[in-house]
C-alpha positions, 0 to 999 in steps of 0.5 A: 500499500506504501508503494502505491501511495507513493506511485500516485504521488510521483504521478501527480507531481509529475503530470502537475509540472507538465500541466504548469506549462500550459499556464498563459504568461502573466506578463507580455513578451520583451519587445524585439528591437533591431540593432540596425536602424532605418535607413534615410529614404529621399522619396518624398516631395519637397520645397525650398529656397536657393541663393547664388551667384552667375557668372559667364557672359553675364555675372550676377547674383541669383535668389529663388525657389525650387520644388520637386518629388524624388523615388528612391529605389534601392540605391538609385534616385530619380526626380523631377524638379522646378525652379525660378530665381531672380537674377541680377544679371545684366541680359535677363532678370529671370531664370526658370527651369524644369529639369529630372534629376537621377543621382546615388544615394549614399544613406542621408548623401545624394550625388546627382546629375541633372538636366532639362528646359530652361526660361530666360525672362520667361520668354526664351527657352533652352536647355540646362544641365548641371549636377549637385550634392544634397545631405539630409540634416534631419529626415525633414531638411536638407541642404546642398550645392548645385552647379547649373549651365543654361545655354543662354549666352553660356550663363553659370550658376553656382547656387547653394539649396535648402529643402524641406521634404514633406 
């Protein structure tokens, strides 16, 4: 009889431990954090301003604004941009352009080339081409330097730009 009681007690202890595994947890599991931060994306609408200097057949300051949209596909960025500038040139008072941009992002740094159609005083049209670098200071704010060659009297413009990405 003592042997039966000992056997029953051992069986009860073993099955009780097995049933304990089915008891629900009293707290939520710890969150899982990724050790790698999310990469920056250049995709989105942006608007900003620029200031610079033009040289060539005409010299003078330029100031204006730009707006555009970028799409990032893995390690390639394409976009479209329109800008308008007041120009202190002897032969034109304003410059504007509609351009395509294509570049390579290196995390928060974008190196790009650009080209499209340009307008002087919103009357004459020609082509414009150039290159630039832009750095994302925050997820919304970026700053850069851009060189543009306008085919109007071989005008060249170097300008600093700041953009806000929405």
